[in-house]
N, C-alpha and C positions, 0 to 999 in steps of 0.2 A: 503494499498501500505507501508507505513511504517511498519506495524507489518510484511508483508510477504519481505519485503529486508532484515528486522532483521535475519528473520527464515534462510534466504538463506545463510547472511553474516556469520552463527554462524555449517549451515551443511559446506561452503566453508572451514571455519577453522578448522571445526574437519577431514575435507578429506587432509587438510594442512598438518596437524601433524601425519596424519599417518608414518610410516618406510618406508624411500626411500631405494628402491632396488638398489645396490650397489656390483657391479660385483666385487671380489677381484681380484689385478693383481697378478701373482707369481713374487717373488723377482729376480732380476738379477743372472745369474748363473755369476763369476769370478774367473778365473784362472790363476796365474803367470806362463808364461812359458819360460821366459829367463831373466836374466839381466847383465848388464854388470857396472862395473867388476864385476869379481866371489867374495865371501865372502869371507873373511881374508885378501882382497888385501888393500892398504894402497892408497888413494885418497889424491889429492894432495887440498888443500882447495880452495873452490868456484868449485871444479869440483863437476858435475851431477854425485851422481849413478842413473840408469838406471835401470826400469822394464817395462819388456814385458805383458802388459793385456788380455788376452782371453777375452772374454764375451757375452754371449746369453741375450737378454734385451726385455719385448713387449713393452717398452717404450724406447724415448730417455733420453740419459743417461750422465754423466760426471764423471771422477775417477782422485780422487787428492791422492799425497802421503802426510804424516804429521809426523814430530816429536812430541813427546809431552812433555813436560815440560820446562827446560830452554834450552833445545834442541831445540824447535821449535820458539825460541827468536830469534836464529840464524841462521834458516834457510832459505835456496830460493828454493821457491815449484815450480812446473811445471804449465801452463796457465793449465785451464781444459775447454777446446772449449768442446762443445754438442755432443755426437758422438750417429747416429740414432740406431731405432730399429732395433732386429734382431740378426744376429751375426756379430764380427768383432773384432779388437783388436786398444789399446789405447796404448800410452806413458803414463808414468808416471815418475819423478824425484824426486830428493833431494840431497839439496848440503849442504852444511856448512860453513858460511863464519871463523868460526877458528876453530883450535883443536879441534876433539870431535867424543868418540866413540862412538855408537848407537848399540844398541845389536838388537832393533825392531821398527819397524814403524807401521802409520796406515795408509791403505789402505781406502781411505773414498769411497763412491759412493752416487752420487748425481739424484736427477731427474735433467730437464732442467731446473726448478726453485729455484735451487740449495737448495729443500729439500733434508734432510741426509736419504739414501735408508738401507745404510750398513756400518758398518764400521769393517772393518777386518784387524788383529794382522799379521803381517809380519815381519818375522826374516830377520835384514839384514846385522847384524855382520860385520860392516864395520868402519872405520876409517878414519878421514881427518888429515890430518900435514903437515908440514913443509916439511918434508921426505918424501910426497907424492911424483910420478908422474904420468903427465897424460899418456893416454895411446890410444892405437886407436881403434875410437868406430866401432862394428858390421856394418853391409850392414842394418841390421833391424833397430838398431837407426836412420841410418840417413835417413831411406824410413820415420819411424814412424813420428819422429821432422819435416819431410817436412810436410808431412799429417796432424800434428795439426796446423803448421805455416797455409795450407791450410786453413783449419775449422776457423780459428781464423779471416783470410784477409776476409771470406764467410762473417761470423758474426757480422764485424763490418761496412761492405758495406751493409747487409740487414738492419742492424740499420740505416743507414744513408738513406738509401732510404724511411725505416721505417717513418722518420721525419716529410714527409708533412703529413701525417696521424695521428701525435698525437693530433694535434689539435681538432680533431672530436673526439677521446677516449672522451679526455677530456671535450669537450663541455656533449658527453653521458652522464660521471661520473655526472659533477657538476648538469645531469637532474635529478637525483637521490632527493638528497635536495633540488632542487627545487619544483618538485613534492609533496613531502610531504610537505613543506610549504604551496603550494596552496589548500592539500587535507584538511588540519587541518583547515584551513580558508573556505572552503566550509563545515564542518563539523560545526564549531561551528558558525559561521554565516551566514549562507544562512538560508529560511522558503519556505516552502510550494514546488510547481514545481522545483525551483533554486535548493534546496538543493537534492530534491530526482536526478534530474540531474548531480549533483554535486560526488553525491555520487556511482554512477555507478562505477567508476573506482578500487573501493574497490573488485568487482567481480573479477578483472585480478589482482591487487595490492597486496590480503592477500595473493591466492596461491601462487604466485609467488615470495613475500621474505620471506614466510615457509621454498617455492624449493628450495632457495638461500641457505636458513640458513642451513638446508636440508644436500645439495654439502659440506655448508663449514667444516661440521663436520664429514664429512665421508673422510675430506681429498681431495677431487677432484680440480684439478687445473683450470677447466672451471668453478669453484662455481661462478664468476659475470655475465658470460656471456648471459643470456638470462635477467636478469636485467637492464645490458646495454641496451641490442636490444630492450625492451621493455617500460623501462619508460620512455625514450623521447615521446612518442607514448601519454602514459597517459599526460602528461606534457601538449601536445598542446591541446590535447582534454578541460583538465582543463581550459587554459589558452584561447582558444576560449569561453569557457564559460563567462570565467568574463569578457572579450572583450562583449560579447553579452549585457552581461547583465548591464552593462556600459553604452551601447549604450541607451538599451532602457530603465535605468532610467534616462538618458539626457532628449530622446524623452517623457518621462511623465510630466516634469518639466514644 
């Protein structure tokens, strides 16, 4: 029985280490369609430069306009709410808290988990100074800024509503080290039939952990999902064995 189990475990490990098929995703298509104010104008200090961004993406995305070097230290950037997959528009902005000229900036594209997808160099040609004057913003700036604020408010509300379920996710995460500890104890200390029963979860755990590592290496944002869902069941099984073994030992005294 032990030899058959060891052979099966080896086969499971070999199968788990096979390459994982990963479907490549196309990079987002991003285009700047408008700006306010226009190139060459002088902005008042702290007045934002707005860019209108059109995009097409297979996954949800975020956008943020940034300045590099010393200019980045005195810059105020737009918040970057999540925009849904598909086609749409986004508003990015950049302001300076002191007089400065910027030739270029960087439009950063992130996924919903803030992993950088693209860094696009953008010609700005804008100066902030004490002699700058505020200008009347066009309708598209007002509309996109309002949509941006609505997305931020909706995200904040979602986070508040999800707060009650965080304890469940935390418990699921804690089940992973707890399972590993019990599994090691079963492997090292149990003998005979109890040891055979205690090693049964490895038929699931070994491929599961290998699958999780494969998703992590592939850059998938869903890499911990199966681990969080299945490990609690493995933990409950081992915990039940521990209790049954303890009760059995007590009855034999």
